[in-house]
C-alpha positions, 0 to 999 in steps of 0.5 A: 500500500502506498503512503498516500493511499494510507493517508487517504484511508485515514482521512476519508471525508476529511478536508485538507487540514485533517489530511495534512494532520494525518500525514504529519502524524504518520510521517515519523512512523513511516520514517521509523519503519523504513529505517527499520527495514533498511537495517534488516 
């Protein structure tokens, strides 16, 4: 699943502000996950 798809899923029926907020909350987790995967 692509990051944008996941954000869209979390922010369904939400305006630009909630979508941006979802993206901001998701970014650290995604960055951490990508770092973890590169170190495996």
